[in-house]
C-alpha positions as a Markdown table, in Angstrom:
| # | Residue | x | y | z |
|---|---|---|---|---|
| 1 | Met | 0.0 | 0.0 | 0.0 |
| 2 | Ser | 3.0 | 2.3 | -0.5 |
| 3 | His | 1.0 | 4.3 | -3.2 |
| 4 | Val | -1.6 | 5.3 | -0.5 |
| 5 | Asp | -1.3 | 8.9 | 0.8 |
| 6 | Pro | -0.3 | 8.4 | 4.5 |
| 7 | Asn | -2.6 | 11.3 | 5.5 |
| 8 | Ser | -5.6 | 9.9 | 3.6 |
| 9 | Glu | -8.7 | 8.3 | 5.1 |
| 10 | Lys | -7.7 | 5.1 | 3.3 |
| 11 | Ala | -4.3 | 5.1 | 5.0 |
| 12 | Arg | -6.0 | 5.7 | 8.4 |
| 13 | Ser | -8.3 | 2.8 | 7.8 |
| 14 | Leu | -5.4 | 0.4 | 7.0 |
| 15 | Arg | -3.6 | 1.5 | 10.1 |
| 16 | Gly | -6.7 | 0.7 | 12.2 |
| 17 | Glu | -7.3 | 4.3 | 13.1 |
| 18 | Leu | -10.7 | 6.0 | 13.0 |
| 19 | Tyr | -11.8 | 6.9 | 9.5 |
| 20 | Tyr | -15.0 | 7.9 | 7.7 |
| 21 | Ala | -16.2 | 5.0 | 5.6 |
| 22 | Phe | -18.9 | 6.8 | 3.6 |
| 23 | Gly | -16.5 | 9.2 | 1.8 |
| 24 | Pro | -16.7 | 9.0 | -2.0 |
| 25 | Glu | -13.5 | 6.9 | -2.4 |
| 26 | Phe | -14.8 | 4.2 | 0.0 |
| 27 | Val | -18.2 | 4.2 | -1.6 |
| 28 | Arg | -16.6 | 3.7 | -5.1 |
| 29 | Asp | -14.3 | 0.9 | -3.8 |
| 30 | Arg | -17.2 | -1.0 | -2.2 |
| 31 | Arg | -19.3 | -0.6 | -5.3 |
| 32 | Arg | -16.5 | -1.9 | -7.5 |
| 33 | Cys | -16.0 | -4.9 | -5.3 |
| 34 | Glu | -19.8 | -5.6 | -5.2 |
| 35 | Leu | -20.0 | -5.7 | -9.0 |
| 36 | Ala | -16.9 | -7.8 | -9.2 |
| 37 | Cys | -18.4 | -10.3 | -6.7 |
| 38 | Asp | -21.6 | -10.4 | -8.7 |
| 39 | Arg | -19.6 | -11.3 | -11.9 |
| 40 | Phe | -17.8 | -14.0 | -10.0 |
| 41 | Asn | -20.9 | -15.4 | -8.3 |
| 42 | Asn | -22.8 | -15.4 | -11.6 |
| 43 | Ala | -20.0 | -16.8 | -13.8 |
| 44 | Gly | -21.7 | -20.2 | -14.2 |
| 45 | Asp | -19.9 | -23.1 | -15.8 |
| 46 | Val | -16.6 | -21.5 | -16.9 |
| 47 | Pro | -13.0 | -22.8 | -17.1 |
| 48 | Arg | -10.7 | -22.6 | -14.1 |
| 49 | Arg | -8.8 | -19.8 | -16.0 |
| 50 | Arg | -11.9 | -17.6 | -16.0 |
| 51 | Leu | -12.6 | -18.2 | -12.3 |
| 52 | Val | -9.0 | -17.2 | -11.4 |
| 53 | Glu | -9.4 | -14.1 | -13.6 |
| 54 | Leu | -12.6 | -13.1 | -11.9 |
| 55 | Trp | -11.1 | -13.6 | -8.4 |
| 56 | Arg | -8.1 | -11.5 | -9.3 |
| 57 | Asp | -10.5 | -8.8 | -10.5 |
| 58 | Ile | -12.2 | -8.8 | -7.0 |
| 59 | Asn | -8.7 | -8.9 | -5.3 |
| 60 | Gln | -7.3 | -6.2 | -7.7 |
| 61 | Asp | -4.4 | -8.6 | -8.5 |
| 62 | Ser | -2.8 | -7.2 | -11.7 |
| 63 | Arg | -0.5 | -10.1 | -12.4 |
| 64 | Pro | -0.9 | -11.4 | -16.0 |
| 65 | Leu | -2.2 | -14.9 | -16.5 |
| 66 | Pro | 0.1 | -17.4 | -18.1 |
| 67 | Pro | -0.4 | -18.1 | -21.8 |
| 68 | Gln | -3.4 | -20.2 | -22.5 |
| 69 | Leu | -2.9 | -23.9 | -23.4 |
| 70 | Ser | -5.0 | -25.7 | -26.0 |
| 71 | Asp | -5.8 | -28.6 | -23.8 |
| 72 | Pro | -8.4 | -27.6 | -21.1 |
| 73 | Asp | -7.1 | -29.9 | -18.4 |
| 74 | Glu | -3.5 | -28.8 | -19.0 |
| 75 | Asp | -4.6 | -25.2 | -19.0 |
| 76 | Ala | -6.5 | -25.7 | -15.7 |
| 77 | Ala | -3.3 | -27.3 | -14.2 |
| 78 | Leu | -1.5 | -24.0 | -14.6 |
| 79 | Phe | -3.6 | -22.6 | -11.8 |
| 80 | Glu | -3.5 | -25.6 | -9.4 |
| 81 | Asp | -1.7 | -23.5 | -6.7 |
| 82 | Asp | -4.0 | -20.5 | -7.0 |
| 83 | Pro | -6.7 | -20.1 | -4.3 |
| 84 | Trp | -9.9 | -22.0 | -4.9 |
| 85 | Ile | -12.9 | -19.8 | -4.1 |
| 86 | Gln | -16.4 | -21.3 | -4.1 |
| 87 | Ala | -19.2 | -19.0 | -5.1 |
| 88 | Pro | -21.2 | -17.3 | -3.8 |
| 89 | Ile | -18.9 | -14.9 | -1.9 |
| 90 | Arg | -19.5 | -11.4 | -0.6 |
| 91 | Ile | -16.6 | -9.0 | 0.1 |
| 92 | Asp | -16.5 | -5.4 | 1.3 |
| 93 | Asn | -13.4 | -4.1 | -0.5 |
| 94 | Gly | -11.3 | -7.0 | -2.0 |
| 95 | Gln | -8.0 | -5.2 | -2.2 |
| 96 | Asn | -7.0 | -6.0 | 1.4 |
| 97 | Ile | -7.1 | -9.8 | 1.1 |
| 98 | Met | -3.9 | -11.8 | 0.9 |
| 99 | Leu | -4.2 | -15.5 | 0.2 |
| 100 | Gly | -1.4 | -18.1 | 0.1 |
| 101 | Glu | -1.2 | -21.0 | -2.3 |
| 102 | Asn | -3.7 | -23.9 | -2.3 |
| 103 | Val | -6.1 | -22.0 | -0.1 |
| 104 | Met | -9.7 | -23.2 | -0.3 |
| 105 | Ile | -12.6 | -20.9 | 0.7 |
| 106 | Asn | -16.0 | -22.6 | 0.6 |
| 107 | Phe | -19.3 | -21.0 | -0.4 |
| 108 | Asn | -21.1 | -18.2 | 1.4 |
| 109 | Cys | -18.0 | -16.6 | 2.8 |
| 110 | Val | -18.3 | -13.0 | 4.0 |
| 111 | Ile | -15.2 | -10.8 | 4.3 |
| 112 | Val | -15.2 | -7.3 | 5.7 |
| 113 | Asp | -11.7 | -6.3 | 4.7 |
| 114 | Thr | -11.4 | -2.8 | 6.2 |
| 115 | Cys | -7.8 | -3.9 | 7.2 |
| 116 | Ile | -5.6 | -6.6 | 5.9 |
| 117 | Leu | -6.9 | -10.2 | 6.0 |
| 118 | Ser | -4.2 | -12.7 | 5.3 |
| 119 | Ile | -4.7 | -16.5 | 5.0 |
| 120 | Gly | -1.7 | -18.8 | 4.8 |
| 121 | Ser | -1.1 | -21.5 | 2.2 |
| 122 | Arg | -3.0 | -24.7 | 2.4 |
| 123 | Thr | -5.6 | -23.4 | 4.8 |
| 124 | Leu | -9.2 | -24.7 | 4.3 |
| 125 | Val | -12.2 | -22.5 | 5.1 |
| 126 | Gly | -15.6 | -24.1 | 5.5 |
| 127 | Pro | -19.0 | -22.9 | 4.3 |
| 128 | Asn | -20.6 | -19.7 | 5.8 |
| 129 | Val | -17.4 | -18.5 | 7.5 |
| 130 | Ser | -17.1 | -14.7 | 8.1 |
| 131 | Phe | -14.0 | -12.6 | 8.6 |
| 132 | Tyr | -14.7 | -9.1 | 10.1 |
| 133 | Thr | -11.7 | -6.8 | 10.2 |
| 134 | Gly | -14.0 | -3.8 | 10.7 |
| 135 | Thr | -15.1 | -2.4 | 14.0 |
| 136 | His | -17.2 | 0.5 | 15.4 |
| 137 | Pro | -16.9 | 2.7 | 18.4 |
| 138 | Leu | -18.9 | 1.5 | 21.4 |
| 139 | Asp | -20.0 | 5.0 | 22.3 |
| 140 | Pro | -23.1 | 5.6 | 20.2 |
| 141 | Ala | -22.6 | 9.3 | 20.3 |
| 142 | Ile | -19.3 | 8.8 | 18.5 |
| 143 | Arg | -20.5 | 5.9 | 16.3 |
| 144 | Asn | -23.3 | 8.2 | 14.9 |
| 145 | Gly | -24.6 | 5.9 | 12.2 |
| 146 | Thr | -23.3 | 6.5 | 8.7 |
| 147 | Arg | -21.9 | 9.9 | 9.7 |
| 148 | Gly | -19.6 | 8.7 | 12.4 |
| 149 | Pro | -16.1 | 7.1 | 12.2 |
| 150 | Glu | -15.3 | 3.4 | 11.9 |
| 151 | Ala | -12.0 | 1.5 | 12.5 |
| 152 | Gly | -10.5 | -1.9 | 12.0 |
| 153 | Lys | -7.8 | -4.4 | 13.0 |
| 154 | Glu | -6.0 | -6.9 | 10.8 |
| 155 | Ile | -6.8 | -10.6 | 10.8 |
| 156 | His | -4.0 | -13.1 | 10.2 |
| 157 | Ile | -4.6 | -16.8 | 9.6 |
| 158 | Gly | -1.5 | -19.1 | 9.5 |
| 159 | Glu | -0.6 | -21.8 | 7.1 |
| 160 | Asp | -2.2 | -25.2 | 7.2 |
| 161 | Cys | -5.2 | -24.2 | 9.2 |
| 162 | Trp | -8.8 | -25.5 | 9.1 |
| 163 | Ile | -11.7 | -23.2 | 9.9 |
| 164 | Gly | -15.0 | -25.1 | 10.3 |
| 165 | Gly | -18.3 | -24.0 | 8.8 |
| 166 | Asn | -20.2 | -21.0 | 10.3 |
| 167 | Ala | -17.2 | -19.8 | 12.3 |
| 168 | Ile | -16.7 | -16.1 | 12.8 |
| 169 | Ile | -13.3 | -14.5 | 13.0 |
| 170 | Leu | -13.3 | -11.0 | 14.6 |
| 171 | Ala | -11.1 | -8.0 | 14.1 |
| 172 | Gly | -7.5 | -8.3 | 15.4 |
| 173 | Val | -7.3 | -12.1 | 15.7 |
| 174 | Thr | -4.2 | -14.0 | 14.8 |
| 175 | Val | -4.4 | -17.8 | 14.3 |
| 176 | Gly | -1.3 | -19.9 | 14.4 |
| 177 | Lys | 0.0 | -22.4 | 11.9 |
| 178 | Gly | -1.9 | -25.7 | 11.7 |
| 179 | Ala | -4.7 | -24.7 | 14.0 |
| 180 | Thr | -8.3 | -25.9 | 13.8 |
| 181 | Ile | -11.3 | -23.7 | 14.6 |
| 182 | Gly | -14.4 | -25.8 | 15.4 |
| 183 | Ala | -17.6 | -25.2 | 13.4 |
| 184 | Gly | -19.8 | -22.4 | 14.7 |
| 185 | Ser | -17.0 | -20.9 | 16.8 |
| 186 | Val | -16.6 | -17.1 | 17.4 |
| 187 | Val | -12.9 | -16.3 | 17.7 |
| 188 | Thr | -12.3 | -13.0 | 19.5 |
| 189 | Lys | -9.3 | -10.9 | 20.4 |
| 190 | Val | -10.0 | -11.7 | 24.1 |
| 191 | Arg | -7.0 | -13.5 | 25.6 |
| 192 | Ser | -6.7 | -15.9 | 28.5 |
| 193 | Ser | -4.1 | -17.7 | 30.5 |
| 194 | Ser | -4.2 | -20.5 | 27.9 |
| 195 | Tyr | -2.5 | -18.6 | 25.0 |
| 196 | Val | 1.1 | -19.0 | 24.4 |
| 197 | Lys | 4.2 | -17.4 | 22.8 |
| 198 | Phe | 5.4 | -18.6 | 19.4 |
| 199 | Asn | 8.6 | -18.4 | 17.3 |
| 200 | His | 10.4 | -17.6 | 20.6 |
| 201 | Thr | 9.4 | -13.9 | 20.4 |
| 202 | Asp | 7.2 | -11.7 | 22.5 |
| 203 | Ser | 4.4 | -11.9 | 19.8 |
| 204 | Met | 1.2 | -13.6 | 20.9 |
| 205 | Gln | -1.3 | -15.6 | 19.0 |
| 206 | Asp | -5.0 | -15.7 | 19.9 |
| 207 | Val | -5.2 | -19.3 | 18.6 |
| 208 | Pro | -1.9 | -21.1 | 19.2 |
| 209 | Ala | -0.2 | -23.1 | 16.4 |
| 210 | Phe | -1.3 | -26.7 | 16.3 |
| 211 | His | -4.3 | -26.4 | 18.7 |
| 212 | Val | -8.0 | -26.9 | 18.4 |
| 213 | Val | -10.3 | -24.1 | 19.6 |
| 214 | Ala | -14.1 | -24.2 | 19.7 |
| 215 | Gly | -17.1 | -22.4 | 21.3 |
| 216 | Asn | -18.4 | -18.9 | 21.7 |
| 217 | Pro | -16.2 | -17.3 | 22.6 |
| 218 | Ala | -13.7 | -19.9 | 21.3 |
| 219 | Arg | -11.3 | -21.4 | 23.8 |
| 220 | Ile | -8.6 | -24.0 | 23.5 |
| 221 | Ile | -9.8 | -27.6 | 23.6 |
| 222 | Arg | -6.5 | -29.4 | 23.1 |
| 223 | Lys | -3.2 | -29.6 | 21.2 |
| 224 | Ile | -2.9 | -31.4 | 17.8 |
| 225 | Glu | -0.1 | -33.9 | 17.6 |
| 226 | Thr | 1.5 | -33.6 | 14.1 |
| 227 | Ser | 4.9 | -34.2 | 12.6 |
| 228 | Met | 4.6 | -30.6 | 11.3 |
| 229 | Asp | 5.1 | -29.3 | 14.8 |
| 230 | Pro | 8.8 | -29.3 | 15.8 |
| 231 | Asn | 7.8 | -29.8 | 19.4 |
| 232 | Ser | 5.6 | -32.8 | 18.6 |
| 233 | Lys | 6.4 | -36.2 | 20.1 |
| 234 | Leu | 5.4 | -38.0 | 16.9 |
| 235 | Asp | 8.3 | -39.8 | 15.2 |
| 236 | Ser | 6.5 | -40.5 | 11.9 |
| 237 | Gln | 4.2 | -39.0 | 9.4 |
| 238 | Lys | 1.2 | -40.6 | 11.1 |
| 239 | Gly | -0.8 | -37.6 | 12.2 |
| 240 | Glu | -4.4 | -37.4 | 13.5 |
| 241 | Thr | -7.0 | -38.3 | 10.9 |
| 242 | Gln | -10.1 | -37.8 | 12.9 |
| 243 | Gly | -12.2 | -34.7 | 12.2 |
| 244 | Ser | -13.2 | -31.7 | 14.3 |
| 245 | Glu | -16.4 | -33.5 | 15.5 |
| 246 | Phe | -14.3 | -35.2 | 18.1 |
| 247 | Pro | -13.0 | -32.1 | 19.9 |
| 248 | Met | -16.4 | -30.5 | 19.4 |
| 249 | Ala | -18.0 | -33.5 | 21.1 |
| 250 | Lys | -15.6 | -33.2 | 24.0 |
| 251 | Leu | -16.5 | -29.5 | 24.4 |
| 252 | Ala | -20.2 | -30.4 | 24.5 |
| 253 | Glu | -19.6 | -33.0 | 27.2 |
| 254 | Glu | -17.6 | -30.5 | 29.3 |
| 255 | Leu | -20.4 | -27.9 | 29.0 |
| 256 | Glu | -23.0 | -30.5 | 29.9 |
| 257 | Lys | -21.1 | -31.3 | 33.1 |
| 258 | Lys | -21.1 | -27.6 | 34.1 |
| 259 | His | -24.9 | -27.5 | 33.9 |
């Protein structure tokens, strides 16, 4: 975003500062993205190349596509590492989304990308998942409907994560590598004694790497044993094959005991 005037409303929005979202530039950006999403959602039965082109239009990715091959399957294979986005999708801006290779976003995803949303390579996103980087002032006198200011905080999802269907990821959340977020969970910026340091730095993750979280608000259920984790006790490539229904069932049992 080096081309953005640092004193502009857009720059303020990207920095997470209060800004006015109904200025002409923001209205134009949202309308552009809305129409681009409509073209993507209504594309119908088109080649993989066309879907990638339509997604890049939403994302404002100006990289040229590779030369087209005559064989349809070979041509589609040129894009095997590009993100796979399942229509329909609804996005606020589009330009603030950064996706790694082999990312899958299932249908009915909603993204409010006031600030950057980054999703690491090989992460899988279930149906009806929402990412909200935008926030509003709690004070209604400041919030003031469409005439008041808004703000935002970046969301960062690590590589190799799995986000279950109907999950909601709220502004400011960071999800560590290889984590699983149970279906229907609401992941907030609220931190507890169960969160940990990573990469041997002072940075903190709301969802630690290689952990399962679930619930509303989401909380840590357990650690995932995987050979991808340098601290894992596994001595082979035999990781866990069971799905997230197992930790979700465990959470349900714990909640039942409390009541």
